[in-house]
N, C-alpha and C positions, 0 to 999 in steps of 0.2 A: 771478288767481294760482292758485286751486283747479283751474281747467281745465288750466293748464300742468303742475301736479303730476300730474294724471291722465294727461295725454299721455305724460309720462315713465314713469309706472308701466305704462301700456298697452304701450309699446314694450318695457319690461323684461319684462313678462309674456310677450310673443310670443317674445323671445329665450330666456327660461327654458324655454318650451315646446319650442323647437327643441333646446335643450341636453339636456333630460330625454328627449325622444323619441330623439335620437341615442344617448344612453346606453343606453336600453332595447334599441335595435336592435343595438348592439355587444355587449351583455351579455344574451344570451338566457336565458329562464327555465330553471331546472333542475327536471326532473321526477322525479329519483331519490328513493329512500327512504333515511332515516338507518339505518345499519347496526346500531347498538347503542343501547340505552336508556341514560340517564344512570347508572343503577345498575350496568349491565353494564360501562361504561367505568371506573367507580370500582373495581369488583372487579378488572378487568384491571390497573389501575394499582397496586393493592395487591399483586397477584400478581407484577408486575414488580419491585416494591420488595423482596419476599421473595426472589425469585430473585437479585437483585443482591447480597443478603447472602450467599447460597450461593456466588456467583461470587467474592466477596471472600475467603471461607474457602478456596476452592480455590487462589486466587492465593497465599495464605499457605502452603498446603501445598507448592506448587511451589517457593517461596523456601526453605522448610525443607529440601526434598530437594536443591536446588542447593547449599546450605551443606554438607550431608552429603557430596555428591559431591566438592566442593572439598577437604574434609578428607581424604577417601580418596585423592585425587590427590596429596596432599602426604606421604602415608605411604610406607613402603618398598614397592617393587614386588614383588608376589607374585601368584600365580594367583588365590588367594582374594580378594585386594584388587581385582584386575582384574574378576573376576566380580561383586564387590559394586558396583563402579562401573557396570558394564553393567546390573546389576539396578536401580541407582538411576536410570540414564538411561531405562530402560524404564518404571519407575514414574512418573518425571517426565512422560514423553510420554503415558502413559495418563491421568494427572491433567489434563494440558493438553487432551487429547481430551474428557474429561468436562467441563472448563471451557468449551471452545469449543462443545460441543453445547448446554450450558446457555445460553450467550450467543446462540446461533442461535435457540433457542426463545424467549428473552426478547425478542430483536429482532423476531421474528415477532409477538409480542403487542403490542409498541410500534407496529409498523406497523398492526395492527388498530385500536388506539386512535387513531392519527393519521388513519386513513381515516375513522373515525367523527367525529372533530373536523372534518375537511374537509367531510363531508356535512352536519354541523350548520351550518357557516359558509355553505355553499351554500343551505341551507334558510332561514337568516336573510336572506341576500341576496334570495332569492326573495320573502319576505314584504315586504321593503322595496321591492322592485320593484313589487309589487302596490299599495303605498301611492303610489308615484310615478305609476303608471298612473292611479290615481284623481285625483291632483293634476292630471295633464295633462288629463284629461277635463273636470274642473270649470273649470280655468283656460282651456281652449279655449272653453268655453261663455261664460265671462265676456268673453273677448277678442273674441267675435263681436258683442257689443253695442256700439253707438255711444254716444257721450256723451249724445246727445239721448234715445236709447232708455232709457238708464239713468235719466235725470232724470224722464222721463214714466212709467217703470214703478214709480217710488217715489211714495208718497203725499205726501212732503214733501222739501224740499231736505235736511233733516237725515238722512232715510233714505238719500238718495243719497250723502251724505258718509260715512255708516256703511258702505255697500256698498263704496265706494272703499277705506276703511280695511281692510275684511275682505279685499278683493282683495290689498291690499299684504301683509297678514298671511299670506294663503295663499301668496303668492310667497316670503315669508321661510321659511315652514315647508317649502315644497318644496325650497328651497335647502338647508335643514338636513338633510332626508332624503337629498338627493343626496350631501352630505358623508358621511353615515353609510354609505351604500352604497359610496362610494369607499374609506372606511377598511376596511370589511368585505372588499372586493376585495383590498386590500393585505395584510390578515391572511391571506386565503385563499392568495394567492401565496406568502407566507412558509411557511405550513403545508405547501404542496405541495413547496417546496424541502427542508424538513425530512424529508418523506416520501421523497423521492428519495435524500437522504443516508442514511436508514435502509436503503433498498433496496441502495444501494452497499455499506453496511456489512455487510449480510447476505451479499452475494456474496463480500466479502472474507473473512468468517468461514468460508464454505463452502470457499473455496480453502485457507484455513489448516487446516481440518479434514482435507482431502485430503492436504496435505503432512504433517501430524502422523501420519496413519495410515500413510503411506508410510515415514516415519522409524521408526515403531514396528516395521514389518516388517523394516527394515534392521537395527535394533538387536537384534532377536531372532535374526536370521541371524548377526550378528557374534558374539553370545554362543556360538551353536552352532559357529561357525567356530573360535573360540579353544579351546573344549572339544575339538573334533575334532582340531585340530593338536597339542594338548598331551596328549591322551588323559587329561585331568584330572590330570596329574602335574606337580608343582611343578618338578622338575629339567628337564623338557622345556620348560616355560614359560620358565624362566630362560635356557636355551640359545637359545631362539627370540628372546627379548628382547635378548640379547647380540649375536646375529647381526644383528638390526634396527639396533642402535646402530652397529655397525661399517659396515653398509651406508650409513647416513646420513652417517657421518663421511667415508667414502670418496667418496661422491657430492659432498659439499661441497668436498673437496680437488680432485676432478676438475673441477668447475665453475670453481673458483678458478684452477686451472692453465690451463684452456682460455681463460679471459678474459685472463690474463697473456700467453699466446702470441699471441692475436689482437691485443691492444694493442701488443705488441712489433712485430708485422708492420705494423700501422698506422703506427707511428713510423718504421719503415724505408722505407715506401712513401709517406711524407708528400709528397715532392717529385714523385711521379708524377702526371701529369695525368689518367690513366685509373683512378685509385684508386677502386674501386667503393664503398668504405666512406664516401668523402666525399660520396656522392650521397644519403645518408640524410637525410630531412627530418623535422623535429619540433620542438616547443616545450618539451619536457621534461614534458609531461603525458601521462597514459595513460587509456584508456577501459577499462571492465570487460570482461575476456575471456569471462566468462559472466554471466548475470543473477544478481545477488546477492540474489534474493528470499527465500532461506532464511536470510539473515544470514551471520554469521561464526562458525564453530565453534571456531576457535583463532586467537589473535592473534599478532602478531610478538613474539618473545621471551616467549611465554606462560610464566609461572613454573610453572603446573601441568603443562605439557608437559615442561619440563626436569626437573621433579621426578619425573615418571613414567618417561620414556624415558631420562633421563640425558644428553640432548643438547639443545642450544639449538634453538629453533624459529625459523628464519630466514625465515618466510613467514606468510601468513594462509591459513587453510583455508576454502574456500567450499563448503558442502554443495550438491551438484547431482547429479541422476540420472546413473547410469552411461551413458556414451556421449553426453553433451551436447556439441554443437559448441563448440569454443573459437575465439575470434576474436583476431586480432592487435590489441593495444591501441594500437599506433602503427606507423608505417612502420619497416622494419628488415630486417636480414639474418638468416637462419637460421645459427646457429653449429654446432648439432648436434641431431640426434635420436638419443637413446640408446634403442635397442630391447633391453630386458633380458628379453624373453620374459615370464615370470610374475614376474620381479623388478621392481625400481623403474625405470620408464621416464620419460624427461622430454624436453622440447623447450627449447632455449636460443636466445633471440633477442637481437640487439644493436640498440639504437636510437640516435638522436641524443642529444647532451648527456651522453655517457658512461653512459647507462642501458642495462641489460640486464634481461631477464625470464626466469624459469624456470617451466615448467608441469609439475608433478610428478604421478605416477600416471597418465600418459597411456596410454590404451588403444589409440590409433591415431594415426598422423601422416599428414598430407597434404602435408608439405613435406620438403625435404632440405637438407643443408648447402650454404651458399653462395647459396641462393635468396633473392631479394628479395621481401618481402611488404609489403602495404599495410594500413593500419589498417582493421579490419573484415573482413579476409580470413580464412576458416576455415583454421586450421592443423592441427587434429586433433580428437580426441574425448577427453573426460575419462574418468576411471576411479576406482579406489580401492575398489571392492567386493572384500572379502577373497577370495583365490583366483582372481582374474581377471587377464587379461593386463595387464601394466604396473603392477599394484597394489603389488607388493613385500610385505615382511613387516610384520606387526603394524598394518596399516591398520585404521582404526576404522569404515570405511564409505565409500560413494561420495562423493567430494569432489574439488575442485581445490586442489592445493597450489601457491600462487602466491608466487613470490619476485621482489623487485625489488632490483637491485644498482647501485651507483654506483662506477665504476672497480673493479669486482669485490667491493666491500664490501657485504654485505647491509644494507638499510635497510627501514624500515617502509613497505610498499606503500601504506598509506592516505594517505601524504603526497603521493602522485602520482595517486591515483584520485579520481573524483567522490564526493561525500558520499553515504552510503546514504539 
């Protein structure tokens, strides 16, 4: 019975040797150095914690500034009030830049800590591999002995049984060390995933910082534009504001009348087999005409917009650099391109399912009335920078003014667009 037990252990020993050897081949030793001492890592973690508190304070400052801007937007329209709003936007953006720069620095420190933790894990794995290598060497020596050699190499049968038990213990310990290394490798893989996520976050913060700096430049230019157009005089500001109101009201009536006329023509031509409008395809959904990576600066029927300009906002405003290509959000026909020079220019498209879309502050158009366009086709360039072609009056910076209408009635565009 003892001999049979040893044969089983002997086979297991050989199998374990192969397993351990294969593991070491597939997981080569790491020869690098640990980047930071334990005390250094602790100091960095403490520094990260302190910076996070600063970031939280800056976020509170941004919220306070936003509340003040909202209050100003609900007050009576005046030049001083407008300048106060612009100053608030500038201060908010400057605070966001400071916050983002702090987040970038904090993330860099977190990356340094994570790299040190990864090196530490690799060093632990290295040590455990050395133990495994020693187990393999001893077990290989034991495995080369035959049962007879083991019996005669011991002074008594009792010593022989003890050696067999030691061999079995050695095998068990080897298996335990193997499990430890496997767990360390899993931990290492997880730490590397976290590191990559931190690096992605760092890139995202860098992109955000560039956008904020660009926004700050635009906001400062907008302030100077308003002061230049009004010559810092309230009566000139009010005249400009009234002119902007009338322009918006006239454009809304114009678009409404255009849609009514087109739909009247559609009804009259309904029986004609060659009716081009019947060829429009679509399922009632839209894609983004520009990348909404900057978010939305004004929403559909935004109360602050109505309070400030005195007219309803029948669109969403998408901040985007001047001259950004605009893409058709669905198949359709061009109803009109209104080229108003330096006034308010727009493109009107008609789609399936009684949908139509309007693209305001257009700085250039690549389409003309009656032309069929397909989803994703470039139809023109965005605008909105004060004093530029197609921007119109009282624009607050480069953006796309996007309207969606159903049977001529303005609706919230977000109901038809993919989620942000």
